[in-house]
C-alpha positions in Angstrom: -214.8 74.5 -15.1 -212.1 77.0 -16.0 -209.8 76.4 -19.0 -206.5 74.8 -18.2 -203.1 75.0 -19.9 -199.9 73.0 -19.7 -196.9 75.3 -18.9 -193.4 75.1 -17.6 -193.4 75.4 -13.8 -191.6 78.7 -14.0 -194.8 80.3 -15.3 -196.5 79.7 -11.9 -193.6 79.4 -9.4 -190.1 80.3 -8.5 -187.3 78.2 -6.9 -184.0 78.4 -5.1 -181.3 75.8 -4.8 -178.6 74.9 -2.3 -176.4 71.9 -1.7 -174.7 69.8 1.0 -172.2 67.3 -0.2 -173.7 65.3 -3.0 -177.3 66.3 -2.1 -179.2 69.2 -3.7 -181.9 71.1 -1.8 -184.4 72.9 -4.0 -187.2 75.1 -2.6 -190.3 75.7 -4.8 -192.8 78.5 -4.1 -195.8 79.2 -6.2 -196.3 82.9 -7.0 -199.9 82.5 -5.8 -200.2 80.6 -2.6 -203.6 79.2 -3.8 -201.7 77.1 -6.3 -200.0 75.1 -3.5 -202.5 72.2 -3.6 -202.5 71.9 -7.4 -198.7 71.9 -7.4 -198.7 69.3 -4.6 -200.6 66.9 -6.9 -198.3 67.4 -9.9 -194.8 68.1 -8.6 -194.3 64.7 -7.0 -191.2 63.1 -5.7 -191.3 60.6 -8.5 -191.5 63.3 -11.2 -188.7 65.3 -9.7 -186.5 62.1 -9.3 -187.2 61.2 -13.0 -186.2 64.8 -14.0 -182.8 64.4 -12.3 -182.2 60.7 -12.9 -179.8 61.4 -15.8 -177.4 63.2 -13.3 -177.3 60.0 -11.1 -180.0 61.0 -8.6 -181.0 58.0 -6.4 -183.8 59.5 -4.2 -186.0 62.5 -3.9 -187.8 63.5 -0.7 -190.4 66.3 -0.8 -191.2 68.3 2.4 -194.4 70.2 2.2 -194.6 73.5 4.0 -198.3 74.5 3.6 -198.2 77.4 5.9 -195.5 79.0 3.7 -197.1 77.6 0.5 -193.8 76.1 -0.4 -192.0 72.8 -1.0 -188.5 71.6 -0.2 -187.1 68.9 -2.4 -184.0 67.0 -1.2 -182.4 65.1 -4.1 -179.6 62.6 -3.2 -176.6 61.8 -5.3 -177.4 64.4 -7.9 -174.2 66.6 -7.8 -171.7 64.0 -9.1 -169.8 64.1 -5.8 -170.5 67.7 -4.8 -168.3 70.7 -4.9 -165.2 69.0 -3.6 -165.6 65.8 -5.6 -166.9 66.8 -9.0 -165.4 68.2 -12.2 -168.9 69.5 -13.0 -169.0 73.2 -13.7 -171.9 73.6 -11.3 -170.6 71.5 -8.4 -172.8 73.4 -6.0 -175.9 72.6 -7.9 -177.2 76.2 -7.8 -178.6 76.1 -11.3 -180.6 72.9 -10.6 -183.6 75.0 -9.6 -183.9 76.0 -13.3 -184.1 72.4 -14.3 -187.0 71.9 -11.8 -188.7 75.0 -13.2 -188.7 73.4 -16.6 -191.1 70.6 -15.4 -194.5 71.0 -17.0 -197.7 71.4 -14.9 -201.4 71.8 -15.9 -203.0 74.8 -14.3 -206.0 77.1 -14.8 -205.2 79.6 -17.6 -205.9 82.5 -15.2 -203.1 81.3 -12.9 -200.4 81.9 -15.6 -198.7 85.3 -15.3 -200.1 87.5 -18.0 -202.6 84.8 -18.9 
């Protein structure tokens, strides 16, 4: 079995965020499509909800897009009212993808960029 390491998600994937009202929409794409099944096991709705719970998130739904080797996470009530109702500096939630990319995952060492 190959050696594994625990790394922040940004070591093996990239993300993009958007918003609609008080809901954040974060897409997650592994750099290597072969990593899709491994990330599917570890980047669960429960883990993502826990990561955003401090911002008031009440639900997370993950949509798997295996043909694109991507995930779409929809996180409810995470934007403190959204762009029109929040005093938050990031009312759009654009930076929330960086929070997701801080989540740790355990992957084969060879999958890490430069590893």
